[in-house]
C-alpha positions in Angstrom: 7.3 9.8 -15.5 5.9 6.6 -14.0 2.5 7.1 -12.0 1.7 3.8 -12.3 5.3 2.7 -10.3 5.4 5.8 -8.0 1.7 5.3 -6.7 2.5 1.4 -6.0 5.8 3.6 -3.6 3.6 6.0 -2.2 0.7 3.6 -1.4 3.2 1.1 -0.2 4.5 3.8 2.2 1.3 4.4 4.1 0.6 0.6 4.2 4.4 0.0 6.3 3.6 4.1 8.1 0.4 3.2 9.4 1.3 -0.6 10.3 4.3 0.7 12.4 2.3 3.8 13.7 -0.3 0.7 14.9 2.5 -1.8 16.3 1.8 -3.5 14.1 5.1 -6.5 12.1 4.8 -7.5 8.6 4.3 -11.1 10.6 1.0 -9.8 12.4 -0.5 -7.9 8.8 0.5 -11.8 7.0 -1.5 -13.7 10.2 -4.2 -10.7 9.6 -4.7 -10.8 5.7 -3.2 -14.0 4.6 -0.5 -12.6 2.6 3.1 -14.0 3.1 4.8 -11.6 5.0 8.0 -11.5 1.9 4.9 -10.4 -0.4 4.0 -7.5 1.9 7.2 -6.2 2.1 7.2 -6.0 -1.4 3.5 -4.1 -0.9 5.4 -2.0 0.8 8.2 -1.0 -1.1 6.0 -0.6 -3.9 7.5 -3.5 -5.8 4.1 -5.7 -5.9 1.2 -4.4 -7.7 -2.3 -4.0 -5.9 -5.6 -4.8 -6.2 -8.1 -3.9 -4.7 -9.0 -7.0 -3.2 -5.4 -7.0 -1.4 -6.3 -3.0 -0.5 -8.9 -4.3 1.4 -7.2 -7.0 3.0 -4.6 -4.2 4.1 -7.6 -2.0 5.3 -9.3 -4.1 7.6 -6.0 -5.5 8.7 -5.1 -1.7 10.0 -7.6 -1.3 10.6 -8.3 1.7 8.8 -11.1 3.1 5.5 -9.7 2.0 2.4 -9.3 5.8 1.3 -6.3 6.2 4.4 -4.4 4.2 1.7 -4.2 6.9 -0.4 -3.6 10.3 1.7 -0.7 11.5 0.4 0.2 14.0 -1.5 0.4 13.3 -5.6 1.5 16.0 -8.0 -1.0 14.6 -11.2 -0.2 17.5 -13.3 3.2 15.6 -14.6 2.0 12.8 -16.0 0.4 12.3 -18.9 -1.4 9.3 -19.8 -0.2 7.7 -23.4 -3.2 7.5 -25.9 
């Protein structure tokens, strides 16, 4: 199991869900964050790694607390960290 990829996908889905709930487009987020809409699409699909700085930009643009990006079910028990 690839927890990094799974987390990227789950966080991306949250960004998309909140954006749609707020009636915002990817172009709206592009204007508010300075992140190209093509890259926003990649973040929403979990195809790009999010930095903390990028998550904060999304949170500000979506008018949410950053912790809301992590509001999803995640079964940590199915993952093992390689030492």
